[in-house]
N, C-alpha and C positions, 0 to 999 in steps of 0.2 A: 504494500500500500504506500510505503514511503517513496518507492521509485515512481509509482504512478503519479503521486502528487508533485514530485519534482519535474516530471515530464509535462504535466499540466501547467505548472508555473512557467516553464521555459516556453512552451507553445503560446501561452497567453501573452508573455512579454514580447515574443516575436510578432504575433498578430497585432499587438498594440502599436509597436514601432512601424510595422508595415502599413497599417491603416493611417497613422499620422503622416508618414512620408507620402502616401498617395494623396492625402488631403492637402498637404503643402504644395504638391506639384499640380493640384487641381485635376487629377485624373478621375474619371467618372466612376470607376468600379471600386469594390472592396470597402464600401462604407460600413458593411457589416463587421469588419474586423475591428473597427473602432469600438464597437459595442461588445462583440464576442471576446475580444482579447482580454479586457479587464475582468469579464465574468469567468473566463477560464483561469486567469491568474488568481482570482479570489477563491474559486472552488478548490484549486490546488493547494492554496495556502491553508484553507480550512481543513482539508484532508491531512496535510502535514501536521497541523496542530493536534488533530484527533489521534493520529498515529503515535505522536510523541507522548501524549497524555496516557494512552493505553499502555505504552511500553513502560512508563514510569509506575503506573498502577500495578502492572504485572511484576515489576521488580520489588515492590513493597510487600 
């Protein structure tokens, strides 16, 4: 689960950067990446927090 969350964080960051670059250059497509990028980043970050909390509870 930790690897999946890191992959989601990386893909979300890449989509966000790509969407912003497309917006700066006034290209018509990929407006969805401006929205979906941060959502993927946030969901990956939440999964990472959940996996760390579960691991700490299992260690106790």
